[in-house]
N, C-alpha and C positions, 0 to 999 in steps of 0.2 A: 682093624688089623695092619701092621705095618707092609708096606709093599716096597718092592725092589724096582728103583726107577733108573733109567739111564737116559740121560739129557746130553745131546751131542752141542757141541758151540756152547759151551757153559762157562765159559771164562769171563764173560762180560754181557752186557745188553738184556736181552729176552731170554737167552738161556741160563744166564745168571739168575733172574728173576724166577724163572719156571723151576729151578733148582730150589730157590728160597720158599716157594710156596707149596710145595711137594713136602720137603721138611718140614714145614710148619704144620701141615697135616700129621704129622707121624711117619711119614715114608723114610727111606734110606736111599740115598741119591748117589749115583756114579757121575760125577762132572767130567764129560769128555772135552778135549781141547785139542787142538794140533800140535801147537809148540808153546802156547802162554801158561806153561806149567805153574808159574809162580802166581800169575793173576788167578789161575783157576784154584790154587790152593788158598787164595787169601778169601775167596768166596766160600769154599767148604768150611773155613774156620769160623766165619758167619753163621752157618746153618746150626739151627737148633736139633737137639738128639745126637745120636751116635750110628757109627757104621757106613758114614759116607767116605768115599775115595775120590780120587783124580785118575783119571786113565789118559795117556795121549796118544793121539793116533793120526795119520792122515787119510781122510775118508776118500780120497782121491787114488789112493793105492789098495787095490780090492786085494791084495794080499795080505794087508794089515789089518784089515776087518775081522776074521775069525779070532785073532789074539785079542782085539780090543773086547770083544763079546767073552772071551775065556776070562780075561782079567775083570771084566766086570761081573760077571757070574760068581768068581772067585771072591769079590768084594761081598756082593750082596746075598748071595746063596741061590738065588732065582730072580730073574729081570720079570717083573709083573706089566711094567710100564715102559714104552720105548718112546721118547719124544725127538722125531728128527727134524733139528732146528738148525743144526751147522749150514752155512752157505758160504760160497768163498766170497771173499772181499778183498779189496786193496787201497791203498790212500790216495784219494785224490782231493788235496787241500782247496783246490779253485771251486770246485761242484758241490764239494760237501758230501758226496756219494762215494762211498767205499767198495762199488762193483766194479768190474773189468769194462771198462766203456771200450766200446767199438762201433760208434756210428759208421755206417758203410763208408758213407762220403769221403770220412778221414782217417781210415782204416786201412793198411796193407795187407794183402791175401794172406801173407804168412801169420800177421798178429790176427787178423779175422780167424783164421784156424785153430790157432792158438787159445784165442779167448774161448771159442766154443768148446774146445775139447776139454779144456780145464775146467770151465764152470761146469758142463754136463757130467764130468768125472765125479766133481765132489757134491753138487746140488741134487743131482737124479740118481746118477749111477749109483754113487757112494749109499744113499740113503736107500737105495734098491738093495743093494748088497748087504747092507747093515739089517734091513728089516727080514731077509730070508734068514739070516743067522740068529737073529732074536727069536723070530716066529719059530723056528725048529726047536730052540732052546725051550720055548713056551711049550710045544707039543711034547716034548720029552720030559717035561718036569712037571708033576701035580702040583697045583697052586696050593695055598693055604685055604683052609673051609672059609666058607663065605665069600671068598675072592675069585672072580670069573680068571678064566685062564690066562686073558692077557689083553692089553690095551695100547694101541699103536696111535700117536697123533702126528702128523705131517705138518710143517710149518711152510706155508706156501707164501702167496702173494697176490695181492689185488692187480699188480702187473702182469699175471696171467691172463688176465681179460681186459684190459684197459690197453695194452702195449706198452713196450718199453724200447722208445726208438734209439736210445745211446747204448741201451743194455739187451740187446735184442735175446743173447744167449740165456741171461738171466731169467727173463720173462718166459722163454720156452722151458728153462729147467723147471720154473713153477708149475708152468701148466702140464708138463709131464708130471710132475710130483701128485698134483691134484689126480689125475686121471690113474696113476699107479694106485694112489690110496683106494680109489672106489674098485678097482679091480681087486686089489688084497682085501677090500671090505667083503666084496662077494667069496671071494676064495676060502677067507679064514672063519667066516661067520660059523660054519658046520662046527668048528673047532673051539667054540666060545671066544674068539678073539676079535674085538672091535678094531675098526680101523677109521679114522677121521682125520680131516684136514682142517686147517685155519688158513684165510686168506687176509692177511692184514694189510692196513692201507701205510700211509706213513708213520714212524713210531719215534718218540722223541727218545734217543739213546746219545751216549756218547760220541759213538761213530759220526751221529749226524748234527750234532751241536753247531757246528760251525756254519753249516747251511741254514739252521733253524735262526742263528742269531745274525746271519749277514742280511744282504739286502733282499734277497728272495724270499725271507722266512716267511712274512705276510702272506704272500701268494701261496705257499704252501699250507698255511692254515687254513686259510680260504677256501681250499679245495673241499673242506667239510662245511656244510652248514653249522656245526657247532663252533667253527670259528678256532679250531685246535687241531693239535693230532695226539693221536693214542699215547698213553704211556707204556713202559715196558711192564709194570706190574698189571696193567690191566688186560694185556695180551696173555700175561702168564696164569691170570687167574681164570681165563676163557679156556686155556689152554688144560688147566687142572680140571676143570668142569667137564671137558670132552672124556679125559680118562677117569672120570668119576665111576663108581660102581653104579648110580643110578642113571647114567647118561648111555646105556647101552644101546638103546634104540635110535640112536643118531649114528649107527655105524654107516659109512659110506657118504655121509655129508661132507658140503664143503662150508665152511661157516665165512660169510665175508663179514669182515671185522674191520670196517675203514670209516665209520662214523657218516654214514651216508654219503662218503665222498665219490663212489661210483656205486652205480646201482646196474643191476642187469636183471 
């Protein structure tokens, strides 16, 4: 049975691969982006099947989220799966990281406050507000026969556990996202809605290619005993499984997905 799937941050990287794997399984996908509509449309055109759409919205703007869900429902008929993948990034050509860097010793108080507010607004509050809107839609709309009422997958990070000294707001936002997911797993289980999270380590995407190809690349790969980093399609396959009909008993879990680079 074809499901309606909303994937946030789907114009590139992991989000784009998530859209592809769900579409390959016969699902209809809305690809969310903040402003990269052309890139998201390019991904949409690659998807097999029909019924896919692109919807743009700033997840850091709480007032924009209900409209995002309404447009997604209009395109899909019903949202059966939500993948909270979007996270705030900025260009950093030196370090290869695209997170808003704010090491305490080098950051002014004003910039520190701004980084925390914007990062939490998108990565944590935006995901929470979107989850509320989508879950309420799931509760108010009957699912297709043989399909559970809903599945929500949050894309967190290994950094929630090992620490992110240069981007502490990012690490805190992902730790909060994991905790939020577990709270929602308990809250929504009586309604047949599952909530899981995945905590990836380093992922080879175009956003970090410069860092992997540079002088620090070998050290990054050596973090895992496999001697490499994850691929975006590997992460997407795990997310697809977490939302699969047969994986419902994993609700509440946070899946460490880091190639044994950080064990807890």
